[in-house]
C-alpha positions as CSV (number, residue, x, y, z in Angstrom):
1,M,-210.4,-169.0,-70.2
2,S,-211.2,-166.4,-67.6
3,A,-210.8,-163.6,-70.1
4,G,-213.2,-165.5,-72.5
5,R,-215.8,-165.8,-69.8
6,D,-215.4,-162.2,-68.8
7,G,-215.9,-161.2,-72.5
8,K,-219.0,-163.3,-72.8
9,M,-220.4,-161.8,-69.6
10,R,-219.9,-158.3,-70.8
11,R,-221.5,-159.1,-74.1
12,W,-224.5,-160.7,-72.3
13,T,-224.9,-157.7,-70.1
14,S,-224.7,-155.3,-73.0
15,A,-227.3,-157.3,-74.9
16,W,-229.6,-157.4,-71.9
17,I,-229.4,-153.6,-71.4
18,A,-229.9,-152.9,-75.1
19,A,-232.9,-155.3,-75.2
20,G,-234.3,-153.6,-72.1
21,L,-234.0,-150.2,-73.6
22,I,-235.7,-151.3,-76.9
23,V,-238.5,-153.3,-75.3
24,G,-239.0,-150.8,-72.5
25,I,-239.6,-148.0,-74.9
26,A,-241.8,-150.1,-77.1
27,G,-243.8,-151.5,-74.2
28,S,-244.3,-148.1,-72.6
29,A,-245.5,-146.7,-76.0
30,I,-247.9,-149.4,-77.0
31,G,-249.0,-151.1,-73.8
32,A,-252.6,-151.0,-73.0
33,D,-252.2,-150.7,-69.2
34,P,-252.7,-147.3,-67.5
35,A,-249.7,-145.8,-66.0
36,T,-250.7,-146.2,-62.4
37,D,-248.3,-146.7,-59.5
38,N,-248.4,-150.2,-58.2
39,A,-244.9,-150.1,-56.7
40,A,-245.8,-151.4,-53.3
41,A,-244.8,-154.2,-51.1
42,S,-246.3,-156.3,-48.4
43,P,-247.3,-154.3,-45.3
44,L,-246.2,-157.3,-43.2
45,P,-242.6,-157.4,-42.4
46,S,-241.4,-160.9,-41.6
47,V,-239.2,-161.2,-38.6
48,S,-236.2,-161.0,-41.0
49,G,-237.6,-158.0,-42.7
50,E,-238.8,-159.7,-45.9
51,G,-241.5,-158.1,-47.8
52,A,-242.4,-158.0,-51.4
53,E,-239.0,-156.8,-52.6
54,G,-238.5,-155.8,-49.1
55,T,-239.4,-152.2,-49.8
56,S,-242.4,-150.2,-48.4
57,S,-245.9,-151.0,-47.3
58,G,-249.1,-150.6,-49.2
59,V,-251.4,-152.1,-51.7
60,P,-250.4,-151.8,-55.4
61,A,-252.7,-150.1,-57.8
62,G,-253.3,-151.9,-61.0
63,E,-254.9,-152.0,-64.4
64,I,-258.0,-154.3,-64.4
65,E,-261.5,-153.4,-65.3
66,R,-263.3,-151.8,-62.4
67,E,-266.5,-153.0,-61.0
68,P,-269.6,-151.1,-62.1
69,P,-270.9,-148.5,-59.6
70,A,-273.7,-149.4,-57.3
71,E,-277.0,-147.6,-57.3
72,G,-275.6,-144.9,-55.1
73,G,-272.9,-144.1,-57.6
74,E,-270.0,-145.6,-55.5
75,P,-268.0,-148.6,-56.7
76,E,-268.9,-151.8,-54.9
77,Q,-266.2,-152.8,-52.4
78,P,-265.1,-156.4,-52.5
79,P,-265.7,-158.4,-49.4
80,P,-262.8,-158.7,-46.9
81,A,-260.4,-161.4,-48.0
82,T,-260.1,-164.5,-45.9
83,V,-257.7,-167.4,-46.0
84,A,-258.1,-171.0,-44.8
85,D,-256.1,-171.8,-41.7
86,P,-256.6,-175.5,-40.9
87,I,-253.3,-175.8,-39.0
88,E,-253.8,-172.7,-36.9
89,P,-252.2,-174.2,-33.7
90,V,-249.0,-175.0,-35.6
91,N,-249.0,-171.6,-37.3
92,R,-249.6,-169.8,-33.9
93,A,-246.6,-171.6,-32.4
94,I,-244.3,-170.6,-35.3
95,F,-245.7,-167.1,-35.2
96,T,-244.8,-166.8,-31.5
97,F,-241.3,-168.0,-32.3
98,N,-241.0,-165.5,-35.1
99,D,-242.3,-162.7,-32.9
100,K,-239.7,-163.5,-30.2
101,A,-236.9,-163.7,-32.9
102,Y,-238.0,-160.3,-34.2
103,Y,-237.9,-158.5,-30.9
104,W,-234.9,-160.3,-29.4
105,F,-232.6,-160.6,-32.4
106,F,-233.6,-159.1,-35.8
107,K,-234.8,-155.7,-34.4
108,P,-231.8,-155.1,-32.2
109,V,-229.5,-156.0,-35.0
110,A,-231.3,-153.7,-37.4
111,R,-231.1,-150.8,-34.8
112,G,-227.4,-151.4,-34.4
113,Y,-227.0,-151.4,-38.2
114,N,-229.0,-148.1,-38.4
115,A,-226.6,-146.6,-35.9
116,V,-223.5,-147.2,-38.0
117,V,-224.7,-147.2,-41.6
118,P,-226.3,-143.9,-42.9
119,Q,-229.8,-144.1,-44.3
120,G,-228.6,-143.1,-47.8
121,V,-226.3,-146.1,-47.9
122,R,-229.0,-148.4,-46.7
123,A,-231.4,-147.0,-49.3
124,A,-228.7,-147.6,-52.0
125,V,-228.4,-151.2,-50.9
126,R,-232.1,-151.6,-51.2
127,N,-232.1,-150.1,-54.6
128,F,-229.4,-152.4,-55.8
129,F,-231.2,-155.6,-54.7
130,S,-234.5,-154.3,-56.1
131,N,-232.8,-153.7,-59.5
132,L,-231.4,-157.2,-59.5
133,A,-234.9,-158.6,-59.0
134,T,-236.2,-156.9,-62.3
135,P,-236.4,-160.3,-64.1
136,I,-239.0,-161.5,-61.6
137,R,-241.2,-158.4,-62.0
138,A,-240.8,-158.1,-65.8
139,A,-241.5,-161.8,-66.4
140,N,-244.6,-161.9,-64.2
141,N,-246.0,-158.6,-65.6
142,L,-245.6,-160.2,-69.1
143,L,-247.3,-163.4,-68.0
144,Q,-250.2,-161.3,-66.7
145,G,-250.6,-159.5,-70.0
146,R,-249.5,-156.2,-68.5
147,F,-247.3,-155.2,-71.4
148,R,-246.9,-151.5,-70.5
149,D,-245.7,-152.5,-67.0
150,T,-243.3,-155.0,-68.5
151,G,-241.8,-152.3,-70.7
152,T,-241.6,-150.0,-67.7
153,E,-239.7,-152.5,-65.7
154,L,-237.2,-153.1,-68.5
155,L,-236.8,-149.4,-69.1
156,R,-236.2,-148.9,-65.4
157,F,-233.6,-151.6,-65.4
158,T,-231.8,-150.0,-68.3
159,I,-231.7,-146.6,-66.8
160,N,-230.8,-147.7,-63.2
161,S,-228.1,-150.1,-64.4
162,T,-226.4,-147.4,-66.3
163,I,-227.1,-143.9,-65.1
164,G,-228.0,-145.3,-61.7
165,M,-224.6,-146.9,-61.1
166,A,-225.6,-150.6,-61.3
167,G,-228.8,-149.9,-59.5
168,L,-227.5,-148.1,-56.4
169,L,-229.5,-145.1,-57.4
170,D,-233.0,-144.9,-58.8
171,P,-233.0,-142.1,-61.5
172,A,-235.8,-144.0,-63.3
173,H,-238.1,-142.9,-60.5
174,D,-236.4,-139.7,-59.4
175,G,-235.7,-138.3,-62.9
176,F,-238.0,-140.1,-65.3
177,H,-241.0,-140.7,-62.9
178,L,-241.1,-144.4,-63.9
179,E,-242.6,-146.3,-60.9
180,K,-241.7,-149.9,-60.1
181,R,-244.3,-152.4,-61.1
182,E,-244.5,-155.1,-58.5
183,A,-245.4,-158.6,-59.7
184,D,-244.6,-162.1,-58.6
185,L,-245.6,-165.6,-59.5
186,G,-248.0,-166.0,-56.6
187,Q,-249.9,-163.0,-57.9
188,T,-249.7,-164.3,-61.4
189,L,-251.3,-167.6,-60.4
190,G,-254.0,-165.7,-58.5
191,R,-254.9,-163.6,-61.5
192,Y,-255.4,-166.8,-63.5
193,G,-257.8,-168.0,-60.9
194,L,-255.8,-170.1,-58.5
195,G,-256.9,-169.7,-54.9
196,Q,-254.6,-168.9,-52.1
197,G,-254.7,-172.3,-50.5
198,M,-254.2,-172.7,-46.8
199,Y,-252.3,-170.2,-44.7
200,L,-248.8,-171.0,-43.5
201,V,-246.4,-169.3,-41.2
202,L,-242.8,-170.2,-42.0
203,P,-240.0,-170.1,-39.4
204,L,-238.1,-166.8,-39.7
205,L,-239.8,-166.0,-43.1
206,G,-243.2,-165.2,-41.9
207,P,-246.7,-165.5,-43.4
208,T,-247.4,-167.1,-46.8
209,T,-249.9,-169.4,-48.4
210,L,-249.6,-172.6,-50.5
211,R,-250.0,-170.6,-53.7
212,D,-247.6,-167.8,-52.7
213,G,-245.0,-170.3,-51.4
214,A,-245.1,-172.2,-54.6
215,G,-244.9,-168.9,-56.5
216,H,-241.8,-167.8,-54.5
217,A,-240.1,-171.1,-55.3
218,G,-240.8,-170.5,-59.0
219,D,-239.5,-166.9,-58.8
220,L,-236.2,-168.2,-57.5
221,F,-235.4,-169.4,-61.0
222,L,-235.4,-165.7,-62.1
223,D,-233.6,-164.4,-59.1
224,P,-229.9,-163.7,-59.9
225,L,-229.1,-164.2,-56.2
226,S,-230.1,-167.9,-56.6
227,Y,-227.2,-168.4,-58.9
228,V,-224.5,-167.0,-56.5
229,R,-222.0,-169.7,-55.6
230,P,-221.2,-171.1,-53.1
231,P,-224.8,-171.5,-51.8
232,E,-223.7,-170.2,-48.4
233,A,-222.9,-166.8,-50.1
234,A,-226.4,-166.7,-51.6
235,I,-227.9,-167.3,-48.2
236,G,-225.8,-164.6,-46.7
237,L,-226.7,-162.1,-49.3
238,N,-230.4,-162.8,-48.9
239,A,-230.1,-162.5,-45.1
240,Y,-228.3,-159.2,-45.5
241,K,-230.9,-157.9,-48.0
242,R,-233.7,-158.7,-45.5
243,E,-231.9,-157.2,-42.6
244,N,-231.1,-154.0,-44.6
245,D,-234.8,-153.8,-45.6
246,L,-235.9,-154.2,-42.0
247,S,-233.6,-151.4,-40.9
248,L,-235.6,-149.1,-43.2
249,R,-239.0,-150.3,-41.9
250,I,-238.6,-150.6,-38.2
251,G,-242.0,-149.9,-36.5
252,E,-244.3,-151.3,-39.2
253,Y,-244.7,-154.6,-37.4
254,E,-245.3,-152.9,-34.1
255,D,-247.9,-150.6,-35.6
256,L,-249.8,-153.6,-37.0
257,T,-249.7,-155.8,-33.9
258,G,-249.4,-153.4,-31.0
259,A,-253.1,-152.4,-30.7
260,A,-254.5,-155.8,-31.9
261,L,-256.4,-158.0,-29.5
262,D,-254.9,-161.0,-31.3
263,P,-251.7,-160.1,-33.1
264,Y,-251.7,-163.5,-35.0
265,V,-255.1,-162.8,-36.5
266,A,-254.1,-159.2,-37.3
267,V,-251.1,-160.4,-39.3
268,R,-253.0,-163.2,-41.0
269,D,-255.9,-160.9,-42.1
270,A,-253.6,-158.1,-43.2
271,Y,-251.6,-160.6,-45.3
272,A,-254.7,-162.0,-46.9
273,Q,-256.1,-158.5,-47.7
274,H,-252.8,-157.3,-49.1
275,R,-252.3,-160.4,-51.4
276,A,-256.0,-160.2,-52.5
277,G,-255.4,-156.5,-53.4
278,M,-252.4,-157.4,-55.5
279,V,-254.3,-160.1,-57.4
280,R,-257.2,-157.7,-58.0
281,G,-254.7,-155.1,-59.2
282,R,-255.6,-152.5,-56.6
């Protein structure tokens, strides 16, 4: 029975890689989206190091129609994004808890981890988990009608899962210049017109909104880590992934909050701006 299951798994994996190669090449060839780099994650590390894929900071570029230039010839800038915060006292209390947890636990652990694990190994771990999350990005790019980006994601998965030794390396970027195309269900819902809803700060997980929280729950169905058993192992792998990501981004949270008159407002506004930028495709 075990050999039969192993044979089915190998056939499934081979079929997925073959489909990724075919669809990736086709999507990259016929997609209408410009080949811009939108491989960026949230500039807001949660206290456990979670970002969008837990990678680097920035706002993704995209492929939607630009606003017409103003009379002066410059494109009109959208107004600053805002988000409703009706339970601000509760959010502030959780933010304070998360802030203490970051400085007293997660950051010291990440520093110790840095001291014993070389940066190259930590980057390979990040690459591995990012490669595993390809179904989330590919499916949401497809739902948004970004066919070229869908093809790019599938082609990246094929290259990195083979030449890149199961995703530990990123030859799709380094050798083929194929950038990761970030997308998630919260962004997809926003592009179809659903507002952010109210702002929430989750214990240990950091900032989100009703829309993004629901989107994250939906993305779990496409996340291979969700199917690891027992559930305790899946939780442990997610915790390790976030701590590894944090070890590569120590200092970002301090840069954001250090000079702010009100760190809570700084994080909330930066989160709203970043997510609005992802929805606009910028």
